[in-house]
ROTORVEX-859864 format. One record per residue (C-alpha): x, y, z; residue in three letters. Coordinates in steps of 0.02 Angstrom, whole numbers, padded with zeros to 5 digits, always signed. Layout:
XYZAla ...
END
This chain:
-00061+00437-01290Met -00180+00493-01226Val -00192+00319-01133Glu -00004+00332-01071Cys -00059+00511-00983Lys -00233+00432-00891Glu -00091+00293-00837Thr +00010+00393-00764Ala -00095+00484-00682Gln -00203+00362-00613Lys -00038+00321-00509Gly -00002+00472-00447Gln -00196+00483-00388Leu -00173+00334-00291Gly +00006+00357-00219Asp -00073+00523-00180Ser -00235+00446-00092Ile -00113+00307+00001Ser -00017+00446+00070Val -00161+00513+00138Gly -00220+00345+00204Cys -00032+00319+00294Asp -00036+00465+00392Gln -00175+00461+00481Val -00161+00419+00687Pro -00300+00303+00710Asn -00261+00116+00644Glu -00415+00076+00625Leu -00483+00223+00513Gln -00294+00205+00427Arg -00381+00040+00379Lys -00540+00105+00329Ala -00473+00235+00219Cys -00362+00091+00136Arg -00531-00005+00123Leu -00616+00145+00034Thr -00471+00172-00067Leu -00463-00007-00147Asp -00641-00051-00151Asp -00694+00153-00222Asn -00534+00173-00323Phe -00591+00198-00519Asn -00755+00275-00460Leu -00623+00409-00396Phe -00537+00404-00535Phe -00659+00428-00663Gln -00730+00600-00545Asn -00528+00661-00569Phe -00563+00636-00763Leu -00726+00716-00764Gln -00641+00898-00693Gln -00504+00953-00820Pro -00360+01060-00795Gly -00374+00987-00584Thr -00217+00927-00516Ser -00212+00782-00437Val -00162+00869-00277Glu -00286+00961-00239Asp -00432+00827-00294Phe -00354+00722-00151Cys -00373+00877-00058Lys -00561+00891-00112Asp -00599+00720-00076Met -00531+00735+00122Gly -00379+00629+00079Tyr -00219+00726+00081Cys 
END
């Protein structure tokens, strides 16, 4: 059950940050955002899990991606 919840949260966090990256107006910065997401997503997700009670949306905003 916990694993299923984490999988859903992982997908939600990835989607939220991806949408945030897609909204960056400068193409080069948009690509850099995507690369940062790809290279560091597991670290982002581990940090998210260490903040119980924080929503995906709030975490994404706090990181500056949304």
